[in-house]
C-alpha positions in Angstrom: -24.7 15.7 -14.6 -26.9 18.6 -12.4 -30.5 18.3 -13.5 -31.7 21.0 -15.4 -31.9 24.2 -13.5 -33.1 27.6 -14.9 -30.4 28.8 -16.7 -26.9 27.8 -17.6 -25.4 30.2 -15.2 -27.3 28.7 -12.3 -26.4 25.0 -13.4 -22.5 26.6 -12.9 -23.5 28.3 -10.0 -25.0 24.8 -8.2 -21.5 22.6 -9.4 -19.8 24.8 -7.5 -21.6 25.1 -5.1 -21.8 20.8 -4.9 -17.7 20.7 -5.4 -17.5 23.4 -1.8 -19.3 21.1 -0.5 -17.0 18.2 -0.8 -14.2 20.5 0.3 -16.1 21.1 3.1 -16.2 17.2 4.3 -12.4 16.4 3.3 -11.6 19.7 5.8 -13.5 17.8 8.3 -12.1 14.6 8.0 -8.7 16.5 7.7 -9.7 17.9 10.9 -10.2 14.0 12.0 -6.9 13.1 11.3 -4.9 15.8 12.7 -6.7 16.1 16.3 -7.2 11.9 16.7 -4.7 10.5 18.9 -4.6 7.0 18.3 -2.6 5.7 15.0 -5.5 3.9 13.4 -7.3 7.3 12.5 -4.0 9.6 12.3 -1.6 7.0 10.8 -4.1 4.9 8.7 -6.8 7.0 8.1 -9.3 4.4 9.2 -12.6 6.9 9.2 -15.2 8.4 7.5 -16.8 12.1 7.0 -19.4 13.5 5.6 -22.0 15.8 5.4 -26.1 15.3 5.2 -29.5 17.4 4.8 -31.9 17.4 7.7 -33.8 14.1 7.4 -30.6 12.4 6.9 -29.9 11.9 3.2 -26.0 11.8 2.7 -25.1 14.7 0.5 -20.8 14.6 0.4 -18.7 12.4 1.7 -14.6 13.4 2.3 -11.6 11.7 -0.3 -10.4 10.4 3.0 -12.2 7.6 4.9 -12.9 3.7 4.1 -15.6 2.5 2.0 -16.9 0.0 5.0 -17.6 3.6 7.1 -18.5 5.7 4.4 -21.4 3.7 3.1 -22.2 2.5 6.4 -22.7 5.6 7.8 -24.9 6.8 4.6 -27.9 4.7 6.4 -26.5 4.9 10.1 -28.3 8.9 10.2 -31.1 7.6 10.1 -31.1 6.2 12.5 -29.8 8.9 14.8 -32.8 10.7 13.6 -35.4 8.4 14.1 -34.0 8.6 18.2 -33.7 12.2 18.7 -35.8 14.1 15.8 -33.6 16.9 14.5 -36.3 19.5 15.8 -35.5 18.6 19.0 -31.5 19.1 18.5 -29.9 22.6 19.8 -26.5 24.2 18.5 -23.8 22.4 20.9 -25.3 18.7 20.7 -23.3 15.6 19.5 -24.9 12.1 19.7 -22.6 9.2 19.5 -23.0 4.9 19.1 -21.3 2.2 17.8 -24.2 -0.5 17.6 -22.5 -2.6 14.9 -26.5 -3.0 13.5 -27.1 0.3 13.4 -23.9 1.8 12.1 -20.6 0.5 11.1 -20.4 -3.5 11.6 -18.9 -3.8 15.1 -17.9 -2.3 18.4 -14.5 -0.7 17.6 -16.2 1.8 15.2 -17.6 5.0 16.7 -20.0 7.4 15.2 -20.8 10.7 16.2 -23.6 12.4 14.2 -23.7 16.5 15.0 -26.8 19.0 14.2 -25.4 22.4 12.3 -27.0 25.4 12.5 -27.8 28.7 10.4 -29.3 32.0 12.3 -30.7 29.4 14.6 -32.2 27.4 11.8 -30.9 23.6 11.5 -29.7 23.0 8.1 -28.2 19.5 7.9 -26.0 17.9 10.3 -22.4 16.2 10.0 -21.2 12.7 10.7 -18.1 11.0 11.3 -16.4 7.7 12.5 -13.4 5.9 13.5 -11.8 2.9 14.3 -10.6 3.5 18.2 -7.9 1.1 19.4 -9.3 -0.5 22.0 -13.1 -0.8 23.2 -12.5 -3.5 26.2 -13.9 -7.0 25.8 -11.9 -9.9 24.0 -10.6 -7.2 21.8 -11.2 -6.9 17.8 -10.1 -10.3 16.8 -12.7 -13.3 16.1 -12.8 -15.7 19.8 -15.8 -13.9 20.8 -19.3 -15.8 20.6 -21.5 -13.1 21.1 -21.5 -9.2 20.7 -21.6 -9.3 24.7 -18.0 -10.2 24.6 -16.4 -8.5 22.0 -16.5 -4.8 24.3 -18.6 -2.2 25.6 -22.0 -0.9 23.8 -23.1 2.7 23.2 -26.7 2.7 22.1 -27.5 5.9 20.3 -27.2 8.7 23.1 -26.0 12.2 23.4 -22.5 12.6 24.0 -22.8 16.4 24.7 -25.9 18.7 25.3 -25.5 22.7 23.9 -21.4 22.2 24.3 -21.6 20.1 27.8 -20.0 16.9 27.7 -21.7 13.8 28.8 -19.3 13.3 31.9 -21.3 9.9 33.5 -20.9 8.6 29.7 -17.0 9.6 29.3 -16.6 8.1 32.8 -18.5 4.7 31.6 -15.9 4.9 28.8 -12.3 5.5 30.5 -13.7 2.4 32.9 -13.9 0.2 30.3 -11.3 0.5 27.9 -7.4 -0.5 27.8 -6.3 3.3 26.6 -8.4 5.3 28.0 -6.3 8.3 26.9 -6.2 7.6 23.3 -10.0 6.7 22.7 -11.1 9.8 24.9 -9.0 11.7 22.8 -10.6 10.5 19.7 -14.0 10.9 21.1 -13.2 14.8 21.2 -11.9 14.3 17.6 -14.9 13.5 16.3 -17.1 16.2 18.1 -13.7 18.6 16.8 -14.4 17.9 12.9 -18.2 17.9 13.2 -18.2 21.3 15.0 -15.4 22.4 12.1 -17.8 20.7 9.2 -20.3 23.3 10.6 -18.3 26.0 10.5 -17.3 25.6 7.0 -20.9 24.8 5.7 -22.2 27.7 7.4 -19.2 30.2 5.8 -20.3 28.3 2.6 -23.9 29.3 2.8 -23.3 32.9 3.9 -20.7 33.1 0.9 -23.5 32.1 -1.8 -26.5 33.8 0.2 -28.5 30.5 0.7 -30.8 29.7 3.5 -31.0 26.1 3.5 -29.2 23.1 1.6 -33.0 22.3 0.1 -32.3 22.8 -3.5 -28.5 22.0 -3.7 -29.4 18.7 -1.7 -31.8 17.6 -4.0 -29.8 18.1 -6.8 -27.3 16.6 -5.9 -29.2 13.6 -5.1 -31.3 13.4 -8.2 -28.0 14.4 -10.6 -25.9 11.5 -8.7 -28.7 8.7 -9.0 -29.4 9.8 -12.7 -25.9 10.0 -13.8 -25.5 6.2 -11.6 -28.4 4.6 -13.0 -26.9 5.9 -16.9 -24.4 3.8 -16.1 -26.0 0.8 -15.2 -28.8 1.2 -18.3 -25.6 0.9 -20.6 -24.9 -2.4 -19.6 -26.3 -6.0 -20.8 -29.2 -6.8 -19.0 -29.3 -10.1 -16.6 -28.4 -11.8 -14.0 -24.7 -12.7 -13.5 -23.2 -15.3 -10.9 -19.7 -15.4 -9.0 -18.4 -17.5 -5.7 -15.7 -17.0 -3.6 -14.0 -19.6 -1.4 -12.6 -18.8 2.0 -10.6 -20.2 4.5 -13.3 -19.1 7.7 -12.4 -19.9 11.2 -12.7 -23.5 12.4 -14.8 -24.2 8.6 -14.2 -23.2 5.2 -17.2 -20.1 4.0 -18.9 -20.0 0.8 -19.7 -16.5 -0.5 -22.1 -16.7 -3.5 -23.7 -13.5 -5.0 -26.4 -13.3 -8.2 -25.6 -10.2 -9.8 -29.1 -8.6 -11.5 -29.0 -5.9 -14.2 -32.0 -4.4 -14.9 -32.8 -0.9 -16.1 -33.8 0.0 -12.2 -30.2 -0.3 -11.0 -28.4 -3.1 -9.9 -29.5 -5.6 -7.2 -26.8 -8.4 -5.8 -28.8 -11.3 -4.0 -26.4 -13.4 -1.8 -28.4 -16.7 -1.3 -26.6 -19.5 -1.3 -23.7 -18.2 1.1 -22.4 -19.8 3.9 -25.0 -19.6 7.7 -23.1 -17.6 10.1 -20.3 -18.2 11.8 -20.1 -19.1 15.6 -17.0 -17.1 15.4 -16.4 -13.3 15.2 -16.5 -13.2 11.4 -19.9 -12.2 10.8 -20.8 -9.4 8.7 -24.5 -7.2 9.5 -26.4 -6.0 6.6 -25.5 -2.2 6.6 -21.5 -3.6 6.1 -22.6 -5.8 3.3 -24.2 -3.2 1.6 -21.2 -0.7 2.4 -18.7 -3.0 0.3 -21.2 -4.0 -2.1 -22.0 -1.0 -3.3 -18.6 0.2 -3.6 -17.7 -3.0 -5.8 -20.2 -2.0 -7.6 -19.2 1.6 -7.6 -16.0 1.1 -8.8 -16.7 -0.4 -11.8 -19.8 0.9 -13.2 -19.9 4.2 -12.0 -16.6 5.1 -10.1 -16.7 9.0 -11.1 -20.2 9.5 -9.8 -19.6 11.3 -6.4 -20.5 9.3 -3.3 -23.8 10.4 -1.8 -27.5 9.1 -1.1 -28.4 9.2 -4.6 -25.7 7.2 -6.2 -25.9 5.0 -3.9 -29.6 4.5 -4.3 -29.7 2.2 -7.5 -27.5 -0.7 -5.9 -29.2 -2.6 -3.1 -28.9 -6.1 -2.0 -30.9 -9.2 -0.4 -28.8 -11.9 2.3 -30.6 -14.4 3.7 -30.7 -13.6 7.4 -29.1 -15.7 9.8 -26.3 -16.3 6.6 -22.3 -14.8 7.7 -23.5 -11.7 5.5 -26.6 -10.7 7.7 -25.8 -12.5 11.0 -28.5 -11.6 13.7 -28.1 -9.8 16.7 -26.2 -10.5 19.3 -24.1 -12.8 17.2 -20.0 -12.0 17.5 -19.1 -9.1 14.9 -15.3 -7.7 15.4 -13.4 -9.2 12.9 -16.3 -8.4 10.2 -14.1 -7.6 7.9 -12.1 -10.5 7.6 -15.3 -11.5 5.4 -16.7 -8.2 4.4 -13.5 -7.0 2.5 -14.1 -10.2 0.1 -17.3 -9.1 -1.1 -15.5 -6.6 -4.2 -14.1 -9.4 -5.3 -16.8 -11.3 -5.4 -19.1 -8.3 -7.4 -16.3 -8.5 -9.4 -16.3 -11.7 -10.8 -20.1 -11.4 -11.7 -19.4 -7.5 -13.6 -16.1 -9.6 -15.1 -18.8 -11.3 -17.2 -20.5 -8.0 -18.6 -17.7 -5.1 -19.0 -15.5 -5.2 -21.8 -12.1 -5.7 -21.3 -12.7 -7.1 -18.0 -12.0 -6.3 -13.9 -9.1 -6.7 -11.9 -7.9 -10.5 -10.4 -8.6 -11.5 -6.9 -6.7 -9.8 -4.2 -5.5 -10.5 -0.8 -8.4 -8.2 0.2 -8.8 -8.8 3.5 -6.8 -6.8 6.1 -4.4 -8.6 8.2 -4.5 -6.1 11.4 -3.9 -7.9 14.6 -4.8 -6.2 18.2 -1.1 -6.7 19.8 -1.7 -7.0 23.9 1.1 -6.4 26.7 0.6 -7.8 30.3 1.0 -10.8 32.0 -2.8 -11.5 32.5 -3.1 -11.4 28.4 0.0 -13.8 27.5 0.2 -17.8 27.8 3.8 -17.7 29.2 6.1 -16.1 30.5 10.2 -16.5 31.0 11.4 -18.2 33.7 12.3 -16.1 36.7 9.6 -13.3 35.0 7.3 -11.5 37.1 4.4 -11.4 35.1 3.1 -8.6 36.7 5.9 -6.2 35.9 5.1 -7.2 32.0 3.9 -3.4 30.0 0.3 -3.4 29.9 -0.7 -2.2 26.3 -3.1 -2.6 23.7 -2.0 -1.7 19.7 -3.5 -2.6 16.8 -1.4 -2.8 13.9 -2.7 -2.3 9.9 -1.1 -3.9 7.0 -2.0 -6.1 3.6 -1.1 -7.9 0.5 -1.2 -7.0 -2.9 -4.0 -6.1 -5.2 -5.4 -8.0 -8.1 -3.4 -7.4 -11.6 -6.0 -5.2 -13.8 -6.4 -4.9 -17.1 -4.0 -3.2 -18.7 -1.4 -2.8 -15.8 0.7 -4.8 -13.2 -1.3 -5.3 -9.3 -0.4 -2.5 -6.8 1.7 -3.8 -4.3 1.1 -3.8 -0.5 -1.9 -2.1 -1.0 -4.8 -2.3 1.0 -7.8 -2.7 -1.7 -11.2 -2.3 -0.6 -10.7 -0.9 2.6 -8.3 1.7 1.2 -6.4 2.6 4.8 -2.7 3.5 4.6 -0.4 0.7 6.6 0.4 2.1 10.5 4.5 2.7 9.7 6.5 0.5 12.1 8.1 3.6 13.6 4.6 4.7 14.8 4.1 1.6 16.1 6.8 1.1 18.0 6.6 4.6 19.8 3.8 3.6 21.4 4.1 0.1 22.3 6.5 -2.0 23.3 7.3 -4.1 20.0 9.7 -4.4 17.5 9.6 -5.4 13.9 12.3 -6.9 12.8 12.0 -7.2 9.1 9.2 -5.8 6.7 9.7 -6.0 2.8 8.0 -7.0 -0.1 7.2 -10.9 -0.5 9.1 -12.2 -3.1 7.2 -14.2 -6.0 3.8 -13.6 -4.4 2.4 -11.7 -7.4 0.2 -13.9 -9.1 1.6 -14.5 -12.9 -0.1 -13.1 -15.8 0.6 -10.6 -18.8 0.1 -8.2 -15.8 1.4 -9.9 -12.6 -0.9 -9.7 -9.5 0.8 -7.4 -6.4 3.1 -8.3 -4.1 2.4 -9.3 -0.3 5.0 -8.9 2.3 7.0 -10.4 4.7 6.7 -9.2 8.5 8.2 -10.2 11.7 7.6 -9.1 15.2 8.4 -9.8 18.4 8.0 -8.1 22.0 10.4 -5.5 22.6 13.7 -6.9 24.7 12.1 -10.4 24.2 8.4 -10.2 25.8 5.9 -12.0 25.3 2.9 -10.1 23.3 -0.2 -11.6 22.3 -1.9 -11.6 19.3 -5.7 -11.6 18.0 -5.1 -13.5 14.7 -7.0 -13.0 12.1 -5.8 -13.8 8.8 -7.6 -15.1 5.7 -6.0 -16.3 2.4 -4.0 -19.0 3.6 -5.8 -21.9 2.2 -7.5 -20.0 -0.5 -5.7 -17.6 -2.4 -6.5 -14.8 -5.1 -7.3 -16.5 -8.2 -6.0 -14.6 -12.1 -8.6 -13.5 -14.4 -8.4 -14.5 -18.0 -5.5 -17.1 -18.2 -3.4 -15.2 -15.4 -2.1 -17.4 -12.3 -3.2 -17.3 -8.3 -1.4 -15.0 -5.9 0.6 -16.9 -3.3 -1.6 -17.9 -0.3 -0.6 -16.3 3.0 1.6 -17.8 5.4 1.7 -17.4 9.9 4.6 -19.2 11.5 7.0 -18.7 14.4 10.6 -18.6 14.0 10.8 -20.8 16.9 8.8 -23.7 14.9 6.4 -23.7 17.5 2.9 -24.0 16.3 0.7 -21.0 15.5 -3.1 -20.6 14.1 -4.2 -18.3 11.4 -6.8 -17.1 13.7 -7.7 -17.0 17.2 -6.1 -15.1 20.0 -2.2 -16.4 20.6 0.7 -16.1 22.4 4.0 -15.2 20.7 6.0 -16.6 23.7 9.6 -15.0 25.5 12.3 -14.5 22.8 10.1 -15.5 20.0 9.2 -13.8 16.6 6.2 -14.2 14.5 6.5 -14.3 10.4 3.4 -13.3 8.5 4.0 -14.1 4.6 0.6 -11.8 3.5 -0.8 -12.8 0.7 -0.4 -11.8 -3.3 -2.8 -10.8 -6.2 -3.7 -12.7 -8.6 -2.6 -12.1 -12.0 -4.4 -11.3 -15.7 -3.9 -12.6 -18.5 -1.5 -15.1 -20.3 1.8 -15.3 -18.4 3.2 -16.0 -22.0 2.3 -12.4 -23.5 3.8 -10.6 -21.1 6.9 -8.6 -22.5 10.4 -10.3 -21.6 11.8 -7.2 -21.0 9.3 -7.0 -18.3 10.0 -10.5 -16.9 13.4 -9.6 -17.0 12.7 -6.4 -14.9 10.9 -8.3 -12.0 13.6 -10.8 -11.9 16.3 -7.8 -11.9 14.2 -6.5 -9.2 13.8 -9.3 -7.2 10.0 -9.7 -7.5 10.6 -13.2 -8.8 13.1 -16.0 -9.4 15.1 -16.8 -13.2 13.3 -20.1 -12.4 9.9 -18.4 -11.8 10.7 -16.4 -15.3 11.0 -19.1 -17.6 9.0 -21.8 -15.7 5.9 -19.3 -15.6 6.2 -16.6 -18.3 8.4 -18.6 -20.8 11.3 -16.0 -20.6 14.9 -17.7 -20.5 17.7 -15.3 -18.5 20.9 -15.9 -18.4 23.4 -16.3 -16.4 24.7 -12.4 -17.0 21.3 -11.0 -16.5 20.5 -11.2 -20.4 17.2 -12.8 -21.7 18.2 -15.8 -24.1 16.3 -14.5 -27.0 16.3 -18.0 -28.5 15.6 -19.7 -25.6 12.6 -17.8 -24.7 11.1 -18.3 -28.3 11.6 -21.9 -27.9 10.1 -21.9 -24.6 6.8 -19.9 -25.3 6.0 -21.8 -29.0 6.1 -25.1 -26.6 2.9 -26.5 -25.6 1.7 -25.6 -21.9 1.5 -28.7 -19.8 
């Protein structure tokens, strides 16, 4: 994969340094996980980490992290250099922003960029991003109408100068967020991980006796670009279209894509996509590019390391003012709702050209409501309760539905694709917030039927501890538009949201779980792949015995009859599978 150096030995030498550089940024990311204060970072891994050359080109990213952060951050560092040229930076400097249009798409994501020096000379930069648990404002929900309502906005500015923290900024942050200790701790963790990356890079450069990253960086970028282009050039040329319907907030949305494959790369045009929403589910251009590139790379060049070179051949265009390229200051807090659907949209285009097909659609969009407590934040309290005595807190939970079935395998159940974040354990959430999970289990019958079954969603029942009311920023997608199957596979189950009391609750918007009530979330399942009647009867039986589907569904969807003793009725199964489908 490397460009042609002078000798075979030097080629091996460069490959070793490249692998070492990836290890350096992974250690950077692990430092962030181990020093962060909040559960989204230390438990879910909602972060990114990377190393950049002196011009702001990403050379390597950590394996730990999310595509929305990593690929957005890949373009963000150049904005930092525009504001603060590398020549003006000094050892111990750190710079910060959460500008959605420059970095990762909403105010909850803080990005810190730090220069790295070797013997007094700048050799590169480290950047890292985390999703903080709170940034003030309305919170991470879709209710805002402009970004000004969504929290504290930090323009690109110094976080530290020569090791001295910007205490004025830190005081401003503490005064504007609901969880100042966690947010401040995460900011220090961002600095710590960048410093650890710089330390490891300096050690690596001394070990390999190199004074700069210029040769290594240009080799990485050029080799990755050429490797990605080689994969793209092997595909049939042409333009391939797909669309995905979404629930939206107050009205449905349509995402429309035309994916063009040429000798120069892949370009995805989102013309025909719905206009921007009046609510905070809009996506900024850089986040759209991030998840588009991820979707393409997953299928076309997954083995090529992620860096500026491998990302360069993948480009997009989206009409300004559409939901995928929203103008400032439109609301964007819940931009993942739409952004996480882009790989499914891209997969539908590439399904038309890749031999064997691609995975079916999945739940895709995370179900990660922010949870608030406190008398001023809930809509009702129990009779005789002092609203002022209710505990005040802010937390967020990360949960996911099922992934789509793959051409040769079942879909993964309760798996966060495409975000890649981990589910926050219920014990971690209950230890920091007065909430209680009464139930969390696989959602039976939620995976789409197919030769390869879609991944299952899950059922979650959540309430306030001791029956106290809690407020949720609901942002639940695929309630009206379930994941579609491929090649004859069935749809996954749509999502569901309900209160056990039977009182009404919407899938989106800030709402209260009343005193002593419980919210039940049925997370959507992934679509199936292939004709369900081609699934091996023994595997259908296993699904029934494991409680993943019912006996009635085995007979209706798969044409497999299972008798009362739990055995396959071979004769009836043969008759069912020979009958014409209705």
